[in-house]
C-alpha positions in Angstrom: -20.4 -67.1 9.1 -22.9 -64.8 10.9 -26.2 -65.7 12.6 -29.3 -63.6 13.3 -28.8 -60.1 14.7 -30.3 -59.4 18.1 -31.1 -55.9 19.3 -29.2 -55.2 22.5 -30.1 -51.6 23.2 -31.7 -48.6 21.5 -31.9 -45.3 23.3 -31.8 -41.6 22.6 -28.2 -42.0 21.3 -27.1 -39.3 19.0 -24.5 -41.2 17.0 -23.0 -44.5 18.2 -19.7 -45.3 16.5 -16.8 -46.3 18.7 -16.7 -49.7 20.3 -14.1 -52.1 21.9 -14.4 -55.3 23.8 -12.7 -55.2 27.2 -11.8 -58.8 27.9 -10.3 -58.1 31.3 -13.7 -56.9 32.6 -15.9 -59.0 30.3 -17.8 -56.0 28.8 -18.2 -54.0 25.7 -17.2 -50.3 25.8 -19.1 -48.2 23.2 -19.2 -44.5 22.6 -21.6 -41.8 21.5 -19.2 -38.9 20.5 -21.9 -36.4 19.7 -23.6 -37.3 23.0 -20.2 -37.0 24.7 -20.7 -40.2 26.6 -18.9 -43.6 27.0 -21.0 -46.6 27.9 -20.5 -50.2 29.0 -22.6 -53.2 28.1 -22.3 -55.6 31.0 -22.4 -59.4 30.8 -25.9 -59.4 32.2 -27.0 -57.1 29.3 -27.3 -53.9 31.4 -26.0 -50.7 29.9 -24.3 -48.1 32.1 -22.5 -44.8 31.7 -18.8 -45.0 32.2 -17.9 -41.4 31.9 -19.3 -38.1 30.6 -18.1 -35.8 29.3 -15.5 -37.6 27.2 -14.2 -34.7 25.1 -16.4 -36.4 22.4 -14.4 -39.6 22.2 -15.2 -41.6 19.1 -13.4 -44.8 18.1 -11.6 -46.8 20.8 -8.6 -49.2 21.2 -6.3 -50.5 23.9 -2.6 -49.8 23.8 0.0 -52.3 25.0 0.1 -50.7 28.4 -3.7 -51.2 28.8 -4.7 -47.6 28.4 -7.8 -46.9 26.4 -6.9 -44.8 23.4 -9.7 -42.6 21.9 -10.0 -40.5 18.8 -11.7 -37.4 20.0 -13.6 -35.5 17.3 -12.7 -32.2 19.1 -9.1 -32.6 17.7 -7.1 -35.0 19.9 -6.0 -38.6 20.2 -5.8 -39.4 23.9 -5.0 -42.2 26.2 -6.8 -42.6 29.5 -6.8 -45.1 32.4 -9.9 -47.0 33.1 -8.6 -47.4 36.7 -8.1 -43.8 37.8 -9.5 -41.9 35.0 -6.3 -40.0 34.2 -6.0 -38.6 30.7 -2.9 -38.1 28.6 -3.1 -36.4 25.2 -1.2 -38.5 22.7 -1.3 -35.7 20.0 -3.2 -32.7 19.0 -1.3 -31.2 16.1 0.9 -32.2 13.2 3.7 -29.9 11.9 1.9 -26.9 13.2 -1.4 -28.1 11.8 -4.2 -28.6 14.3 -6.0 -31.9 14.1 -9.7 -31.4 13.4 -11.7 -34.7 13.5 -9.7 -37.8 14.5 -12.0 -40.6 13.6 -10.8 -44.2 13.7 -7.7 -46.0 14.8 -5.7 -49.2 14.9 -2.8 -50.0 17.2 0.1 -52.4 16.6 1.7 -54.6 19.2 4.7 -52.3 19.4 2.5 -49.4 20.3 2.3 -47.7 16.9 -1.0 -45.9 16.5 -2.6 -45.3 13.1 -5.5 -43.0 12.9 -7.6 -41.2 10.3 -8.7 -37.5 10.5 -11.9 -36.9 8.5 -11.4 -33.1 8.1 -7.6 -32.7 7.6 -7.8 -35.4 5.9 -5.0 -37.9 6.2 -3.9 -41.2 7.7 -1.5 -40.4 10.6 1.0 -42.5 12.6 2.1 -42.0 16.2 5.3 -44.0 16.7 6.0 -45.8 20.0 8.0 -42.8 21.2 4.9 -40.6 20.8 6.0 -38.7 17.7 3.4 -37.9 15.1 3.9 -38.5 11.4 2.0 -38.7 8.2 1.6 -42.5 7.6 2.2 -42.0 3.8 3.8 -39.1 2.0 1.5 -36.2 1.6 -0.4 -36.4 -1.6 -0.1 -40.1 -1.9 -3.8 -40.8 -2.0 -4.8 -41.2 1.7 -7.4 -38.3 1.6 -10.8 -39.6 2.5 -9.7 -42.4 4.8 -12.2 -43.5 7.4 -12.3 -46.9 9.2 -9.1 -48.8 9.9 -8.2 -52.3 10.9 -5.0 -54.4 10.9 -4.6 -57.9 9.5 -4.1 -60.7 12.1 -0.3 -60.6 11.6 -0.3 -56.8 11.5 1.5 -56.7 8.2 -1.5 -55.0 6.4 -3.6 -52.0 7.3 -7.1 -52.1 5.8 -8.7 -48.7 5.2 -12.3 -47.8 4.3 -12.7 -44.8 1.9 -16.3 -43.7 2.5 -17.0 -41.4 -0.3 -15.4 -43.7 -3.0 -17.0 -46.8 -1.6 -13.7 -48.7 -1.6 -11.8 -50.9 0.8 -8.0 -50.4 0.3 -5.0 -52.0 1.8 -1.5 -50.8 2.7 1.6 -52.8 3.6 3.0 -51.9 7.0 6.7 -51.3 6.6 9.3 -52.0 9.4 9.7 -48.3 9.9 5.9 -48.0 10.5 5.2 -46.2 7.3 2.6 -47.5 4.8 3.3 -48.5 1.2 1.8 -50.6 -1.6 -1.6 -48.8 -1.7 -4.1 -51.0 -3.5 -7.9 -51.6 -3.8 -9.1 -54.8 -2.1 -12.8 -54.5 -3.0 -15.6 -52.2 -4.1 -18.1 -52.0 -1.2 -21.7 -51.0 -0.7 -22.2 -47.3 -0.2 -20.6 -45.4 2.7 -18.1 -48.0 4.1 -17.1 -47.0 7.7 -15.8 -49.1 10.6 -13.8 -52.3 10.0 -12.8 -55.4 11.9 -11.1 -58.7 11.0 -11.5 -62.3 12.1 -8.9 -64.9 12.9 -8.9 -66.1 9.3 -8.2 -62.6 8.0 -11.7 -61.9 6.6 -12.6 -58.2 6.7 -16.0 -57.0 8.0 -17.1 -53.6 6.7 -19.9 -51.5 8.0 -22.0 -50.0 5.1 -25.5 -48.7 4.4 -26.5 -52.2 3.4 -25.3 -53.8 6.7 -22.1 -55.6 7.5 -20.3 -56.6 4.2 -17.7 -59.4 4.6 -14.7 -59.9 2.3 -12.0 -62.5 2.2 -8.3 -61.3 2.4 -8.2 -61.5 -1.4 -11.3 -59.2 -1.8 -13.9 -61.9 -2.6 -17.3 -60.9 -1.2 -18.5 -63.5 1.2 -21.9 -61.9 2.0 -23.8 -59.0 3.5 -25.5 -59.1 6.9 -28.6 -56.9 6.9 -30.0 -55.5 10.1 -33.7 -55.2 11.0 -35.9 -52.2 11.6 -33.4 -49.5 10.8 -34.4 -45.8 10.5 -33.6 -43.8 7.4 -30.6 -42.2 9.1 -29.1 -45.5 10.2 -26.1 -47.3 8.6 -23.5 -49.5 10.2 -20.8 -47.3 11.7 -18.8 -50.0 13.5 -18.5 -53.7 13.9 -16.2 -55.3 16.6 -15.7 -58.8 17.9 -16.1 -59.7 21.5 -17.5 -62.1 24.0 -15.7 -64.6 26.1 -14.7 -66.7 23.1 -14.5 -63.9 20.6 -17.5 -65.3 18.6 -19.9 -62.4 19.0 -19.9 -59.6 16.5 -21.2 -56.3 18.0 -22.7 -54.0 15.4 -23.4 -50.3 15.9 -25.6 -48.1 13.9 -26.2 -44.5 15.1 -29.2 -45.3 17.3 -28.9 -49.0 18.0 -26.5 -51.7 19.1 -26.8 -55.4 17.9 -25.1 -58.6 18.7 -24.6 -61.3 16.1 -23.2 -64.9 16.7 -20.2 -65.7 14.5 -18.7 -69.0 13.5 -15.2 -67.6 13.2 -13.7 -65.8 16.2 -12.5 -62.2 15.9 -9.0 -60.9 16.0 -8.5 -57.9 18.3 -5.6 -55.7 17.3 -4.6 -55.4 21.0 -5.8 -57.8 23.7 -7.1 -55.9 26.7 -4.8 -56.3 29.8 
């Protein structure tokens, strides 16, 4: 399913984590939230700074209007235009409680945004009208959620629980709420960012590399990465490339690309 990893860039990055393929511009966007910088990886392999500061933007996704949505670890989820740079805060508080560390997100075709907050901690939902909700009733077992990804038909939200070493799934209800919480698989240590391919397989970033599971939770293998430092673990994996058959893999200090036999499934195609 996955070929040999190729190192794309290593630099004085503080903590690479967010990444999203921008198909309209044929480039990978990736972020260093602690370095307060958003980068692009161009088709020719060059890396350039897109914007700094970024209000410490972490994980990234496009909404149906083509705006880039970012979880900002300073306490906001924001939308901003790649054309004119304008920024709109989607949310910054919930029922009087200030968000603290929005971490990862997934966006449905109707504009519903799911995101995790590592320090509140909860899975939240922003509905298409911009209202913020808890995605599951408080106390229903969403504490500790980290990486998020939707299944190809957007009927299931997969969630990595880092401290427990578990990949869980929730059914996406017509209302946008989440139900049917269940364990899909036990993972290697410290599961983080997630992505899925067109066959519904789930790719989980861990300390061991990228661990791949079928939709039923069967382990399909682990892709190890070369020459990692002791602090490195996979923080994010995302599909991209013209045909969707390149897996970009981030660790805090490096970015790799990996050929894939199955194309990825973006939760929102870039406009």
